[in-house]
C-alpha positions in Angstrom: 0.0 0.0 0.0 1.5 3.3 -1.0 2.5 6.0 1.4 0.2 8.4 -0.4 -2.8 6.2 0.2 -1.9 5.9 3.8 -1.7 9.7 4.1 -5.0 10.3 2.4 -6.8 7.7 4.5 -5.5 9.3 7.6 -6.8 12.7 6.4 -10.3 11.2 5.8 -10.2 9.6 9.2 -9.7 13.1 10.7 -12.8 14.5 9.0 -15.0 13.8 12.1 -12.9 16.2 14.2 -12.9 19.1 11.7 -15.4 22.0 11.5 -16.4 24.0 8.5 -18.4 27.2 8.4 -20.3 27.6 5.1 -21.6 31.0 4.0 -23.7 31.4 0.9 -26.9 31.0 -1.1 -29.0 28.3 0.5 -31.6 26.6 -1.7 -34.4 24.0 -1.7 -34.4 21.5 -4.5 -37.9 20.0 -5.3 -38.3 17.1 -7.7 -41.8 16.4 -9.0 -41.4 12.8 -10.3 -43.8 11.1 -12.7 -44.4 8.8 -15.6 -44.4 9.9 -19.3 -46.2 7.8 -21.8 -47.7 10.4 -24.2 -47.4 13.9 -25.7 -50.0 16.5 -24.8 -52.6 17.2 -27.5 -52.5 20.9 -26.4 -48.8 21.5 -27.2 -45.7 19.4 -28.2 -44.8 18.6 -24.6 -44.8 15.4 -22.6 -47.6 14.7 -20.2 -46.2 13.8 -16.8 -48.4 11.5 -14.7 -47.5 12.5 -11.1 -46.0 9.9 -8.9 -44.3 11.7 -5.9 -42.3 14.7 -4.7 -38.8 14.5 -3.5 -37.1 17.4 -1.6 -33.3 17.9 -1.2 -31.1 20.7 0.0 -29.4 22.7 -2.7 -26.8 25.4 -3.3 -24.8 26.2 -0.2 -27.1 23.8 1.6 -25.9 21.0 -0.6 -22.3 22.0 0.1 -23.0 21.8 3.8 -24.7 18.4 3.3 -21.6 17.1 1.5 -19.4 18.1 4.5 -21.8 16.5 7.0 -22.1 13.3 4.9 -18.3 13.0 5.0 -18.4 13.2 8.8 -17.4 16.8 9.3 -19.1 19.3 11.6 -20.8 22.2 9.8 -22.6 25.4 10.5 -24.4 27.3 7.8 -24.9 31.1 7.3 -27.4 32.1 4.7 -30.8 33.7 3.8 -34.3 32.2 3.7 -37.7 33.8 3.2 -40.5 33.7 5.7 -42.2 31.0 3.7 -43.0 27.3 3.6 -40.0 26.5 1.5 -37.8 28.1 4.1 -39.4 26.1 6.9 -39.0 22.9 4.8 -35.3 23.7 4.1 -34.5 24.3 7.8 -36.2 21.0 8.7 -34.2 19.1 6.1 -31.0 20.7 7.2 -31.6 19.8 10.8 -32.4 16.2 9.8 -29.0 16.1 8.1 -27.3 17.3 11.3 -26.3 20.7 9.8 -26.2 23.7 12.1 -28.9 26.2 11.2 -28.5 28.8 13.9 -26.7 31.1 11.4 -29.7 31.2 8.9 -31.2 34.6 8.7 -34.9 35.0 7.8 -35.7 37.9 5.5 -39.5 38.4 5.0 -38.8 40.7 2.0 -37.6 37.8 -0.2 -38.6 34.2 -1.0 -36.5 31.2 -0.3 -34.7 30.1 -3.4 -36.3 27.0 -4.7 -35.6 25.0 -7.9 -38.5 22.8 -8.9 -37.6 20.1 -11.4 -40.1 18.0 -13.2 -38.4 14.6 -13.9 -39.5 11.2 -15.1 -39.1 8.0 -13.1 -36.1 7.3 -15.4 -34.4 10.5 -14.1 -34.9 12.5 -17.3 -35.6 16.2 -16.6 -38.6 17.6 -18.4 -38.6 21.2 -17.1 -37.4 23.4 -14.3 -39.1 26.3 -12.5 -37.1 28.7 -10.3 -38.5 30.6 -7.4 -36.1 33.2 -6.2 -35.3 36.8 -5.1 -31.7 37.5 -6.3 -31.2 41.1 -5.3 -28.3 41.7 -2.9 -29.3 41.6 0.7 -29.2 44.9 2.5 -30.3 46.6 5.8 -30.9 44.6 8.9 -30.7 41.2 7.1 -27.2 42.1 5.8 -26.0 43.1 9.2 -27.5 39.9 10.7 -25.4 37.8 8.2 -22.2 39.6 9.3 -23.0 39.1 12.9 -23.6 35.4 12.3 -20.2 35.0 10.6 -18.5 36.8 13.5 -20.3 34.6 16.0 -19.6 31.2 14.3 -16.1 31.7 12.7 -14.2 31.1 16.0 -15.6 27.5 16.0 -14.4 26.7 12.5 -11.2 25.3 11.0 -12.1 26.5 7.5 -14.6 28.9 6.0 -16.3 28.1 2.7 -18.2 30.7 0.6 -20.7 29.2 -1.9 -21.8 32.0 -4.2 -24.7 31.4 -6.5 -25.5 35.1 -7.2 -28.8 34.9 -5.2 -28.0 37.9 -3.1 -26.4 36.5 0.1 -22.7 37.2 -0.8 -22.0 40.9 -0.8 -18.7 42.8 -0.8 -19.2 43.6 2.9 -20.0 40.0 3.9 -17.0 38.7 1.9 -14.7 41.2 3.6 -16.1 40.0 7.0 -15.3 36.4 6.1 -11.7 37.1 5.0 -11.1 39.2 8.1 -12.5 36.5 10.4 -10.4 33.8 8.8 -7.3 35.9 8.9 -7.6 36.5 12.6 -7.9 32.8 13.2 -5.3 31.7 10.6 -7.7 29.4 8.8 -8.3 29.1 5.0 -11.2 30.7 3.0 -12.4 28.7 0.0 -14.8 30.3 -2.6 -17.0 28.7 -5.2 -17.3 31.8 -7.3 -19.6 33.6 -9.7 -17.7 35.9 -12.1 -19.7 39.1 -11.6 -18.4 39.0 -8.0 -14.8 38.3 -8.9 -13.6 41.5 -7.2 -15.3 40.4 -4.0 -12.9 37.5 -3.4 -9.6 39.4 -2.7 -7.8 37.7 0.1 -9.4 34.3 -0.3 -7.1 31.2 0.1 -8.5 29.1 -2.8 -11.1 30.0 -5.5 -12.5 27.2 -7.6 -13.9 28.3 -10.9 -15.1 25.8 -13.4 -13.6 25.7 -16.9 -16.3 28.1 -18.4 -16.0 30.6 -15.5 -12.2 30.7 -15.8 -12.5 31.4 -19.5 -15.0 34.2 -19.0 -13.0 35.8 -16.2 -9.7 35.7 -18.1 -10.8 36.0 -21.7 -8.6 33.0 -22.3 -9.8 29.8 -24.0 -8.9 26.6 -22.2 -8.3 23.6 -24.5 -5.2 22.1 -23.0 -3.6 21.6 -19.7 -1.2 24.5 -20.4 -4.2 26.7 -21.3 -5.7 25.9 -17.9 -2.5 26.9 -16.1 -2.4 30.2 -18.0 -6.0 30.9 -17.2 -5.4 30.1 -13.5 -2.6 32.6 -13.4 -4.7 35.3 -14.9 -7.7 34.4 -12.7 -5.5 34.7 -9.6 -4.3 38.1 -10.6 -7.8 39.4 -11.2 -9.4 37.8 -8.2 -6.6 38.8 -5.8 -6.7 35.3 -4.2 -3.8 33.1 -3.1 -4.5 29.9 -5.1 -6.8 28.7 -7.9 -8.4 25.3 -8.6 -9.9 25.1 -12.1 -12.4 22.3 -12.3 -12.5 20.9 -15.9 -15.1 18.2 -16.0 -14.0 15.2 -18.0 -10.5 16.8 -18.2 -10.0 16.7 -14.4 -8.7 19.6 -12.4 -5.8 22.1 -12.4 -4.5 23.5 -9.2 -2.2 26.6 -9.3 -0.5 27.1 -5.9 2.4 29.5 -5.8 4.4 28.9 -8.9 3.5 25.2 -9.1 0.7 23.8 -11.3 -0.8 20.4 -10.3 -3.0 18.4 -12.7 -5.5 15.9 -11.5 -7.0 13.5 -14.2 -10.7 12.9 -13.9 -11.7 10.2 -11.4 -15.1 9.6 -12.9 -15.8 6.1 -14.2 -19.5 6.6 -14.9 -21.3 9.9 -15.4 -25.0 10.0 -14.6 -25.5 13.7 -13.5 -23.0 16.4 -13.0 -25.4 18.5 -10.9 -23.7 19.5 -7.7 -20.3 18.1 -8.5 -18.7 21.5 -7.9 -20.4 21.5 -4.5 -18.8 18.2 -3.7 -15.3 19.3 -4.8 -15.2 22.4 -2.7 -16.9 20.8 0.3 -14.4 17.9 0.3 -11.4 20.2 -0.2 -12.5 22.5 2.6 -13.1 19.6 5.0 -9.7 18.0 4.2 -8.0 21.3 4.8 -9.9 21.8 8.1 -8.7 18.3 9.0 -5.1 19.2 8.4 -4.4 17.9 4.9 -2.1 19.8 2.6 -3.7 21.8 -0.2 -2.5 19.3 -2.9 -3.8 16.3 -0.9 -7.1 18.1 -0.2 -7.6 18.8 -3.9 -6.7 15.2 -4.8 -9.2 13.9 -2.3 -11.8 16.3 -3.7 -11.2 15.0 -7.2 -11.9 11.5 -6.1 -15.1 12.6 -4.4 -16.4 14.3 -7.5 -15.8 11.1 -9.4 -18.2 9.3 -7.1 -21.0 11.8 -7.0 -21.3 12.3 -10.8 -22.4 8.7 -11.0 -25.5 9.6 -8.9 -28.7 11.5 -9.8 -29.2 15.1 -8.7 -27.2 17.0 -6.0 -25.6 14.0 -4.2 -23.3 13.3 -1.4 -20.9 10.5 -0.5 -19.7 8.7 2.6 -16.2 8.4 4.0 -16.2 4.7 3.1 -17.1 5.5 -0.5 -14.4 8.1 -0.7 -11.7 5.7 0.7 -12.9 3.0 -1.7 -12.5 5.4 -4.6 -9.0 6.4 -3.6 -8.0 2.8 -3.2 -9.2 2.1 -6.7 -7.3 5.1 -8.2 -3.8 5.1 -9.5 -1.6 6.6 -6.7 2.1 7.0 -6.5 
């Protein structure tokens, strides 16, 4: 058994003693599941015969769920509306063992909900989004800052999950960076490009291939292209390190002057929804557990390879992660 495998397994065994604070756009994912056997006579669309509803946590909530499923301790700071969806989301989070005391209720907005109509064979027919995506302000914005200040001292890493739904503001991001700096812990950001200038001072930012291209105006077709884009991205974001997630082409980490390439770990791809959530959740938890940045990203790459074989926003267990690493080619 390789020394690398031993080291990664020890990191995963330490997940249960690590704590991550997640800040970002929480969401509720609703799946209306049914059978399709005919096309509507009213329009060229399938008729879905209702079978059942399925509810899952999404967005930053799914990131938190990934951390918890891997055995980590997690607190969540985000916004909900004063509505039924917000109540359902809180209930689901508590069932998952995720700390919800940092959630702020804002009666002026609705809880972000993505309703997907899918068939029993997991084919998506349509999606309806319920959301209020204007930036939070006033008392709710101050309440978010207060929750970060209150919860950061308990964390070994802070993760910002930005979906452009209004939670992540320049002021909140500055609060996160300052809180992390005072404790000497890392800040990881799953970014959205319109907020690129918010992320200055972050430890690791994780754009996907498309986001990196947009932010840098540099096309990524090769591994070297990815390194060039990562350098440009780091300059423009003002962050320390960059991890470009490239789907079937794996991942590219730029840390200092060193570029590290991780080949894709996926053996079967069913649904890439939420794969980015899994990558950053696993990396943050590994760092919180004391792993090096390169090891944390390697572990995260293996985790993504597992969840893309599952339908919808998915999680994995420590045992699944260890099994994936044992099957991989390690030095």
